Structures are given as C-alpha cells and as structure tokens.
C-alpha positions, 0 to 999 in steps of 0.5 A: 492457500490450497484446496485439495477437494471440491467443497460439499454442496452445503459448504459451497452454498454457505461460502457463496453466500458469505462472498456474496454478502461481502461483495454486495457491500463493496458494490454499494461502496464503489457506486458512492462518493469515490473522490480522493481524500488521500495525500497522494495522487491516484491514477484514478484521479485522471478519470471522469467520475462516472468512468471511475465508478464504472472501472471500480464496478468492473473490477469488483464484479470480475474480482467476485467472479474470480474469487468464487471460481477459485474458492469453489473449484475442485482444482487446488489453488496454490501460492505458486499460481497466485502471481499468474492468477493476479496477472490474469485478473488484471488483464481481464479487467483491463480488456473489459474496461478498454472494450467498454470505452474504446468501442471495439473488443480489445485483446492485449498481448501476453507481454503487455502487463509484464513490462509495466513496473506498476504491475510488477509492483503489485506482483511483488505484493501478491501474497498480501494483496491477493492471497490473504483476502482470498484465504481469509474468505475461505476460512482456511485453517492456515490462513495467511491472515494470522501469519501477517497480522498477529498479534496486533490483529488476532482475527479477521473482522468483516471490516478488516476483510473489506479493507483488504478487498477495498485495497485490492480493488483500488490497487488493480484499478489504479494499475489499469489507469496507469497502463492506459496512460502509458500505452493509450495516452496518444489515443485522443478519442479515448482521452475524450471519452474517459479523461477529465476535461482538464487532462485533454490538454497534452501539457496537463496530461504529461504533467500528471503522468510525470508526477504519477510516474515519479510517485510510483517510483518512490513508492516502489523503490523507497516506501515499500522497502521501508514498510517492510523494514517497519513491519507495516502495510498501507491500505487504500480503503473506500468510505462513504465520503471517498477514498482514504489511506491508512497504515496497519501492522503487517509482519513481512520481515522475511521479504527483506532478504529478497530485496536488491538494488535501490530498495535494499539501499533504502533500508541500509540508508535508514539503518545507517542514519539510525546508527549515526543518530544514536551515536550522536545522541550518546556524544551529545549526552556525554558532552552535556553531562561533562559541561554541566559537571564542569559548570557546577563544580568550577562555578561552585568553587569560584563562588566559595572562594569569593565568599571566603574572600568577602568573609575574610575582608569583613573580619579584617575591617573589624 
C-alpha cells in the first residue's frame, strides 16, 4: 500500500470516522470476557484478567493511533516500510505496558525485539497481519485483501475486517507477553504485579514458559509452512464470551519459495507422505482387485466342477 498525496479534508474526515467506528467496537470487545477458548496455550494466559484487559486496551489504542497517522499522512507508506512500522508498533506498546506496571519509564534497546523469534515470526507475516487490514481500511483500489482472499471472500465485510484487527491485536499482545516472560521473568516485583497467582511459583512459571516456547517453535517451523502449502491462515478472534481460533482461506503460495531449513523440510515431508500414500492406495487397489478376481474366478470354477460332479453322480445312481 502506498499513498502519494495527502487526503482531502472531507475524505480524511470520512476515513477518521470509519476507523473510529471500527476501533470503537474493538475497544468494547477487549473490555469484555477475554478468556482463552482456543485449543492452544496463549501467552496472555499468564496475566491476571485486569492486566490482560489493560494490555489489550493499550494495544488497541496504540494501533488505532498508528493506523490513523499512516492513513492520513501526506508521506507515502509502502510495503517496504511495513516491517519497520510493525516493529516500531510492537516496541511502543511494550514500553507503554511495562511502564504502566513496572513503575518507571522503560526505554527498550534497538536489538531487544529483533533477537526474539516470536517477533521475527510476526514480521514474516507482516503483509497479511499488518498491511492487509491497513490497506482494507483505506479502501485502496489495489487492496491486498482481494489478492489474498479472493475468490472465497470477494469483498471485505466489516466482520472480516474486525477479525483481521482482532488477530493483529491478539498477536501483538501475545508477542509482548512472550517478550516479558523471556526477558523480565526473573523480576519478581513484576511477577507479583501482573502474573496470575499460580505462576508466582518458579516451577509453574518455567513449565508454562517451556510449553509456550515449544508451541511457538512448532507453530513457526511446522504449522506456518503447512498453512502456506494449504493456502490457509489462522486467525485469533475476540467474541463476546472470549478468544477463539478459526482458519480461513488465504492465497500465500508465493511465500513458499522464501522458506528454508526446517519449514521447507516440513512441506517436503508432507509432499513425500502424500506421494507415498497415493502409491500405497494404488497398490492396495490393484492387489484387492486381483484378489477379488482370483476368488470369484477360481471359486466359480470350483463350484461349477463340484456341481457337475454331483450331477454326474446322480445320473450314475439312476
């Protein structure tokens, strides 16, 4: 997405109203029930309920400010800047959240985020995660939406756009908690302030951290490449009674050629398995047909001979 000129005042006002209406609904949802109803462990599960809602509210507010600035800015915003924009957004929200709950202002070093595997995972999906909802809200003629979701979803409904923004809010919030666990886990004062009581135990905290790290690795190394291969994308969405997970169609097959290492091996393994299973199906089908023919043909001949023998025996008996 790129903007070459500053929007007219009337267009800017309409755009601000549109963004404001969408984010008003998002602000309402993050203040309701935000329990985890997915089948996976979320980093947010670590936090006390009020702290979780506070983080989601900070993320929603900061995201709204960022989107409005980008959409109404006179400076062009291109896809090349999207990674740095997403990185700056994560950094800003992390600093706000830590400042609120640590008791003093936090200024994170430049390499704090880029060394995190979770952050790099989000950056790998920056086009769908960040650019797509931004360009869709802008009503861009060459919106990423149709390129990714057509022909299953031909237009961006309000519900779908909200789902994309739900996912962005939850992914960023999960990422921030993951950063806190990894880099601020030993700070007991912070643990007392934001963690659920059961995670004040170092043993429980380490167990949660290890489970979360393992799940994150599986998601990055195995699940993501398989989603690319299957042309689908997983969304975390917020409903009235909590957080859910759903899978939607998304055409990202062009990203497969960028995979290397274990993610690429995951796809090669699935391709090999599909090939082997297809050949086994053919073999079993051929063997089954041959066995069936053998039984029907041979058994039919045996029955015919026996029947002929019985008839001959009856004739001789007369």
